[in-house]
Rosetta silent file (secondary structure, phi, psi, omega in degrees, C-alpha in Angstrom):
SEQUENCE: XXXXXXXXXXXXXXXXXXXXXXXXXXXXXXXXXXXXXXXXXXXXXXXXXXXXXXXXXXXXXXXXXXXXXXXXXXXXXXXXXXXXXXXXXXXXXXXXXXXXXXXXXXXXXXXXXXXXXXXXXXXXXXXXXXXXXXXXXXXXXXX
SCORE:     score description
SCORE:     0.000 S_00000001
   1 L     0.000  131.540 -174.612    9.334  -41.140   70.297 S_00000001
   2 L   -67.350  -23.311  179.679   10.528  -43.255   73.218 S_00000001
   3 L  -121.189  157.733  177.829    7.490  -42.449   75.369 S_00000001
   4 L   -89.093  133.156 -179.767    3.817  -42.279   74.628 S_00000001
   5 L   -89.719  127.970  172.301    2.294  -38.822   74.871 S_00000001
   6 L   -98.808  172.784 -176.005   -0.993  -38.479   76.692 S_00000001
   7 H   -58.633  -38.708  179.987   -3.294  -35.462   76.371 S_00000001
   8 H   -64.884  -41.009  178.814   -1.947  -33.838   79.535 S_00000001
   9 H   -66.661  -41.113  179.169    1.657  -34.119   78.330 S_00000001
  10 H   -62.633  -43.991  177.801    0.718  -32.703   74.918 S_00000001
  11 H   -61.022  -41.157 -179.293   -1.039  -29.743   76.563 S_00000001
  12 H   -64.105  -42.414  178.424    1.974  -29.128   78.805 S_00000001
  13 H   -62.640  -47.600 -178.573    4.378  -29.090   75.848 S_00000001
  14 H   -62.442  -45.374 -178.844    2.144  -26.716   73.876 S_00000001
  15 H   -66.625  -35.587  178.502    1.606  -24.371   76.839 S_00000001
  16 H   -64.463  -44.993 -179.582    5.321  -24.292   77.664 S_00000001
  17 H   -72.619  -23.678  174.994    6.258  -23.285   74.122 S_00000001
  18 H   -77.770  -45.726 -176.583    3.441  -20.716   74.054 S_00000001
  19 H   -74.017  -32.083 -176.021    4.252  -19.189   77.455 S_00000001
  20 L  -133.462   59.655 -178.169    8.042  -19.311   77.061 S_00000001
  21 L   -68.467  117.657 -177.880    8.905  -19.378   73.358 S_00000001
  22 L   -75.657  -19.212 -174.135   12.691  -19.533   73.140 S_00000001
  23 L  -108.912   11.612 -178.469   12.771  -18.677   69.448 S_00000001
  24 E   -92.677   97.375  179.161   10.424  -15.679   69.406 S_00000001
  25 L  -173.101  162.992  173.401   12.621  -12.711   68.562 S_00000001
  26 L   -76.049  151.448  175.226   13.994  -10.758   65.648 S_00000001
  27 L   -61.138  147.009 -178.251   17.294  -11.986   64.198 S_00000001
  28 L   -92.526   -5.073  178.889   20.323  -10.382   65.803 S_00000001
  29 L  -145.273  174.299 -179.298   22.358  -10.204   62.578 S_00000001
  30 L   -81.114  167.026  173.241   21.945   -9.910   58.816 S_00000001
  31 L   105.595   -4.443 -179.262   21.584  -12.716   56.298 S_00000001
  32 L   -80.527  142.770  169.457   18.253  -14.236   57.338 S_00000001
  33 E   -87.990  140.875 -176.366   15.546  -15.056   54.819 S_00000001
  34 E  -123.871  139.175  174.330   12.142  -13.819   55.960 S_00000001
  35 E  -131.421  124.149  177.191    8.646  -15.027   55.150 S_00000001
  36 E   -91.628  133.528  178.817    5.583  -13.158   56.406 S_00000001
  37 E  -133.343  144.278  174.392    2.514  -15.271   57.133 S_00000001
  38 E  -146.424  163.902  179.663   -0.930  -14.366   58.408 S_00000001
  39 L  -124.539  136.607  176.465   -4.278  -16.015   58.848 S_00000001
  40 L   -77.755  -17.336 -175.046   -7.671  -14.584   58.016 S_00000001
  41 L  -101.681   -2.604 -174.597   -9.294  -16.892   60.562 S_00000001
  42 L  -147.773  178.378  179.488   -7.064  -16.240   63.572 S_00000001
  43 L   -80.666   -1.756 -173.509   -4.832  -13.536   65.080 S_00000001
  44 L   -58.355  122.228  177.853   -1.762  -15.118   63.501 S_00000001
  45 E  -150.389   89.430 -169.091    0.526  -12.526   61.927 S_00000001
  46 E  -121.658  149.205  166.874    4.074  -13.868   61.941 S_00000001
  47 E  -110.264  125.838  178.033    7.461  -13.286   60.388 S_00000001
  48 E  -106.837  133.785 -177.812    9.539  -16.465   60.109 S_00000001
  49 E  -123.470  129.200  172.579   13.312  -16.096   59.755 S_00000001
  50 E  -125.414  136.345  172.849   15.802  -18.751   58.627 S_00000001
  51 E  -103.420  105.950 -176.921   19.543  -18.313   58.306 S_00000001
  52 E  -115.921  125.520 -179.991   20.578  -20.752   55.585 S_00000001
  53 E  -144.645  133.546  179.083   24.186  -20.985   54.465 S_00000001
  54 L    52.181   39.802  176.388   25.999  -23.651   52.492 S_00000001
  55 L    77.746    9.407 -178.911   22.930  -25.896   52.570 S_00000001
  56 E  -119.261  141.496  172.380   22.555  -25.741   56.354 S_00000001
  57 E   -86.644  100.431 -176.845   19.875  -24.106   58.505 S_00000001
  58 E   -78.686  -30.912  179.915   22.140  -22.277   60.921 S_00000001
  59 E  -155.894  158.091  177.388   19.348  -20.529   62.811 S_00000001
  60 E  -149.232  135.945  176.368   15.585  -20.163   62.918 S_00000001
  61 E  -155.614  174.434 -179.569   13.390  -17.694   64.779 S_00000001
  62 E  -151.889  163.575  177.833   10.075  -15.890   64.462 S_00000001
  63 E  -152.845  158.311  178.632    8.307  -12.769   65.661 S_00000001
  64 E   128.803 -164.902 -178.999    4.819  -11.351   65.648 S_00000001
  65 E  -110.207  134.829 -179.900    1.422  -12.061   67.142 S_00000001
  66 L  -158.828  158.994  177.632   -0.073  -15.541   67.134 S_00000001
  67 L   -72.355  176.194 -178.908   -2.426  -17.857   68.961 S_00000001
  68 H   -56.489  -49.013 -175.657   -1.270  -20.598   71.305 S_00000001
  69 H   -65.175  -45.483  179.976   -1.115  -23.283   68.619 S_00000001
  70 H   -64.353  -45.479 -179.379    0.780  -21.148   66.079 S_00000001
  71 H   -61.593  -50.275 -176.609    3.263  -19.843   68.624 S_00000001
  72 H   -64.625  -45.531 -177.300    3.997  -23.247   70.127 S_00000001
  73 H   -67.002  -37.741  179.289    4.253  -25.126   66.824 S_00000001
  74 H   -69.332  -38.728  177.418    6.488  -22.469   65.264 S_00000001
  75 H   -61.354  -44.967  178.717    8.736  -22.385   68.336 S_00000001
  76 H   -65.667  -41.549  178.749    9.155  -26.168   68.192 S_00000001
  77 H   -57.425  -43.117  179.455    9.734  -26.046   64.429 S_00000001
  78 H   -58.968  -43.973  178.033   12.594  -23.590   64.947 S_00000001
  79 H   -60.580  -40.815 -173.784   14.222  -25.982   67.425 S_00000001
  80 H   -74.548  -34.130 -176.719   13.851  -28.923   65.064 S_00000001
  81 H   -89.820  -20.980 -179.759   15.244  -27.387   61.869 S_00000001
  82 L   -62.000  131.295  178.363   18.143  -25.468   63.432 S_00000001
  83 L    83.992    3.937 -179.159   21.451  -27.169   62.732 S_00000001
  84 L  -102.362  155.888  171.300   20.000  -29.407   60.030 S_00000001
  85 E   -69.323  162.718  177.159   20.818  -29.572   56.357 S_00000001
  86 H   -56.544  -39.946 -178.893   18.130  -28.233   54.038 S_00000001
  87 H   -66.798  -43.123  177.870   17.270  -31.826   53.123 S_00000001
  88 H   -64.481  -42.169  178.959   16.994  -32.914   56.767 S_00000001
  89 H   -61.783  -42.441  179.055   14.877  -29.868   57.596 S_00000001
  90 H   -64.807  -37.040  178.311   12.562  -30.621   54.665 S_00000001
  91 H   -63.446  -39.463  177.240   12.236  -34.231   55.814 S_00000001
  92 H   -65.842  -45.336  179.311   11.160  -33.001   59.274 S_00000001
  93 H   -61.643  -43.823  178.336    8.677  -30.557   57.728 S_00000001
  94 H   -60.427  -44.533  179.703    7.277  -33.306   55.491 S_00000001
  95 H   -61.183  -40.712  179.131    6.859  -35.632   58.478 S_00000001
  96 H   -61.954  -46.476  178.967    5.035  -32.890   60.376 S_00000001
  97 H   -63.038  -39.367  176.793    2.627  -32.290   57.498 S_00000001
  98 H   -62.073  -43.208  178.506    2.014  -36.029   57.189 S_00000001
  99 H   -60.810  -48.236 -177.568    1.237  -36.204   60.912 S_00000001
 100 H   -58.749  -34.506 -177.346   -1.131  -33.224   60.735 S_00000001
 101 L   -99.328   18.565  176.302   -3.018  -34.863   57.859 S_00000001
 102 L    56.745   38.440  175.675   -3.099  -38.292   59.538 S_00000001
 103 L  -105.299  167.440 -179.050   -0.739  -39.862   57.031 S_00000001
 104 L   -64.669  136.134  179.998    2.123  -42.206   57.790 S_00000001
 105 L  -154.300  167.344  177.716    5.173  -40.457   59.295 S_00000001
 106 L   -97.624  105.581 -177.713    8.207  -41.086   61.473 S_00000001
 107 H   -64.102  -22.645  179.277    7.402  -39.740   64.965 S_00000001
 108 H   -64.924  -26.580  178.866   11.082  -39.880   65.942 S_00000001
 109 H   -71.500  -23.158 -168.006   11.776  -36.984   63.566 S_00000001
 110 L   -99.773  -14.661  177.753    9.274  -34.714   65.307 S_00000001
 111 H    44.825 -121.855 -176.696   10.185  -34.947   68.996 S_00000001
 112 H   -65.440  -20.582  178.429    8.006  -32.370   70.817 S_00000001
 113 H   -63.678  -16.573  174.796    6.095  -31.567   67.616 S_00000001
 114 H   -60.759  -15.621  177.561    4.284  -34.863   68.212 S_00000001
 115 H   -62.182  -16.869 -178.975    2.193  -32.836   70.675 S_00000001
 116 H   -98.365   15.637 -175.354    0.198  -31.671   67.647 S_00000001
 117 L   -62.732  -21.920 -179.421   -0.763  -35.192   66.528 S_00000001
 118 L   -98.272    8.307 -176.604   -4.464  -34.608   67.230 S_00000001
 119 H   -58.749  -35.563 -177.534   -4.691  -31.322   65.343 S_00000001
 120 H   -61.626  -20.897  178.461   -6.513  -32.898   62.415 S_00000001
 121 H   -74.782  -11.869  176.570   -9.473  -33.532   64.714 S_00000001
 122 L  -124.252   82.274 -172.407   -9.887  -29.734   64.924 S_00000001
 123 H   -52.145  -34.630 -179.404   -9.854  -28.675   61.285 S_00000001
 124 H   -65.842  -19.140 -178.159   -9.923  -24.967   62.163 S_00000001
 125 H   -92.628   -7.533 -178.216   -6.565  -25.403   63.943 S_00000001
 126 H   -61.600  -44.045  178.439   -4.681  -26.957   61.026 S_00000001
 127 H   -60.271  -43.231  179.892   -3.775  -23.533   59.601 S_00000001
 128 H   -61.937  -42.694 -175.981   -2.584  -22.406   63.047 S_00000001
 129 H   -73.922  -16.022 -175.415   -0.477  -25.524   63.529 S_00000001
 130 H  -115.391   -4.513 -172.482    1.174  -25.266   60.110 S_00000001
 131 H   -58.536  -46.542  178.909    1.652  -21.545   59.506 S_00000001
 132 H   -69.931  -37.758  178.945    5.283  -21.419   60.650 S_00000001
 133 H   -65.019  -41.216  178.128    6.104  -24.750   59.049 S_00000001
 134 H   -63.368  -39.904  178.590    4.689  -23.595   55.711 S_00000001
 135 H   -63.458  -46.841  179.866    6.811  -20.436   55.874 S_00000001
 136 H   -60.100  -40.746  179.133    9.980  -22.422   56.619 S_00000001
 137 H   -63.134  -41.339  178.421    9.231  -24.746   53.719 S_00000001
 138 H   -64.758  -41.533  178.236    8.819  -21.791   51.348 S_00000001
 139 H   -61.848  -44.015 -178.824   12.110  -20.264   52.515 S_00000001
 140 H   -63.740  -30.107  179.304   13.918  -23.574   51.991 S_00000001
 141 H   -67.256  -34.976 -176.215   12.574  -23.792   48.431 S_00000001
 142 H   -94.177  -17.603 -175.530   14.151  -20.477   47.426 S_00000001
 143 L   -92.668    0.000    0.000   17.331  -20.667   49.465 S_00000001
């Protein structure tokens, strides 16, 4: 990432994607793979949709009820995987998981998702921050 994120910038990114999620909607056409995810520890109850064709993630969106962290991280994930090959999308997802678990990763792959770099310090939030990403990864495995 070309700039260093401070706590205020990270909060602003998360709140923007929570308050104005651009990818929170049902798909407008057929052909999407769907994965339902929920959390026993939070209000998270989401459907993640990916449109994968010829090895490319053509679209990504989600719908349902979720906390701030789940909504924002899933919204950003949709932005990051859209238009990528399955392999590129998986590489982004892997980098995100490495970041969440404080392992080595390439921050340039994650763009705004770097706002979640401190999630591991709040163990209860790891599930919230990864719920949409885990769903996308499962869809990519079967598609």
